[in-house]
C-alpha positions in Angstrom: 9.7 29.5 174.7 12.4 31.0 176.8 15.0 28.6 175.5 14.6 29.8 171.9 14.7 33.5 172.9 17.9 32.9 174.7 19.4 31.0 171.8 18.7 33.8 169.3 20.3 36.3 171.6 23.5 34.2 171.5 23.5 34.3 167.7 23.9 38.1 167.9 26.8 37.8 170.3 28.5 35.3 168.0 28.3 37.8 165.1 29.7 40.6 167.3 32.6 38.3 168.5 33.4 37.4 164.9 33.4 41.0 163.8 35.9 41.7 166.5 38.2 38.7 165.8 37.9 38.6 162.0 40.3 41.5 161.2 43.0 39.9 163.5 42.5 36.5 162.0 42.7 37.8 158.4 45.8 39.9 159.2 47.5 36.8 160.6 46.5 34.7 157.5 47.8 37.4 155.1 51.0 37.8 157.2 51.7 34.1 157.0 51.1 34.1 153.2 53.5 37.0 152.8 56.2 35.5 155.0 55.9 32.2 153.2 56.2 33.8 149.8 59.3 35.8 151.1 60.9 32.6 152.3 60.2 30.9 149.0 61.7 33.9 147.2 64.9 33.8 149.3 65.3 30.1 148.5 64.9 30.9 144.8 67.5 33.6 144.9 69.9 31.4 146.8 69.5 28.7 144.2 69.9 31.1 141.4 73.1 32.6 143.0 74.5 29.1 143.5 73.9 28.3 139.9 75.5 31.5 138.8 78.5 31.0 141.1 79.0 27.5 139.8 79.0 28.7 136.2 81.4 31.5 137.1 83.8 29.1 138.8 84.3 27.1 135.6 87.2 28.0 133.4 86.5 30.0 130.3 83.2 31.5 131.5 82.3 35.3 131.5 79.9 37.5 133.4 77.5 37.2 130.4 77.4 33.4 131.0 76.7 33.9 134.7 73.9 36.5 134.3 72.3 34.4 131.5 72.2 31.3 133.8 70.8 33.4 136.7 68.2 35.2 134.6 67.1 31.9 133.0 66.6 30.3 136.4 64.7 33.3 137.8 62.5 33.6 134.7 61.7 29.9 134.7 60.5 30.4 138.3 58.0 33.0 137.1 59.8 36.2 138.2 61.7 38.9 136.4 63.8 41.9 137.2 66.5 40.2 139.2 69.7 42.2 139.7 73.1 40.3 139.7 76.3 41.6 141.2 79.5 39.7 140.4 82.7 40.2 142.4 86.1 38.6 142.2 88.0 38.7 145.5 85.6 41.4 146.8 86.0 43.7 143.8 83.5 44.0 140.9 85.2 42.3 138.0 84.7 39.8 135.1 85.0 36.2 136.2 87.1 35.5 133.1 89.9 37.5 134.7 89.8 35.4 137.9 92.6 32.9 138.5 92.4 29.5 140.0 91.6 29.8 143.8 90.1 33.3 143.6 86.8 33.9 145.4 83.8 34.6 143.1 80.9 36.2 144.9 77.5 36.3 143.2 74.7 38.4 144.7 71.2 38.1 143.3 68.5 40.7 144.4 64.9 41.0 143.6 62.2 43.5 144.7 59.7 41.8 146.9 56.8 43.7 145.2 57.5 41.8 142.0 57.0 38.4 143.6 54.1 38.9 146.1 50.7 37.3 145.4 48.8 39.7 147.5 47.3 42.8 145.8 48.5 45.0 148.7 51.9 44.4 150.2 51.6 45.4 153.9 54.4 43.5 155.5 57.4 43.5 153.1 56.4 46.4 150.8 59.3 48.2 149.3 61.9 45.6 150.5 64.5 43.9 148.4 65.3 40.2 148.9 68.9 39.3 148.3 71.2 36.3 148.5 74.9 35.9 148.0 77.0 32.8 147.3 80.9 32.5 147.3 82.8 29.9 145.3 86.4 29.5 144.4 87.5 29.6 140.8 88.6 26.2 139.5 
């Protein structure tokens, strides 16, 4: 009889231990989901910026061609609202005015809140993810 009484007392201790550890465990799980999603978003933005820079480096292309390619790639990935900044030799300009050898910088930014899976963004709330790529005009 004593053995079963002792075992049921341990069950209560396990419930108290879980109640103390569960918030920390769930916070760590949600933080890893949030960080993973942010890293995935940064990779998406880098790829979209690279695609836009590649289009902008081609002869006869305009800023419209670049932003269309970037928006298509971001939209196909399930996001919207990306902001694109196009610079030629460090100055905001149209890529059609760039000459061969000029540096074309494409920066793509997206608010993290528009890409998070979690209902409440605790870790990256209000932040903007951004990636830039530089290529030379052909």
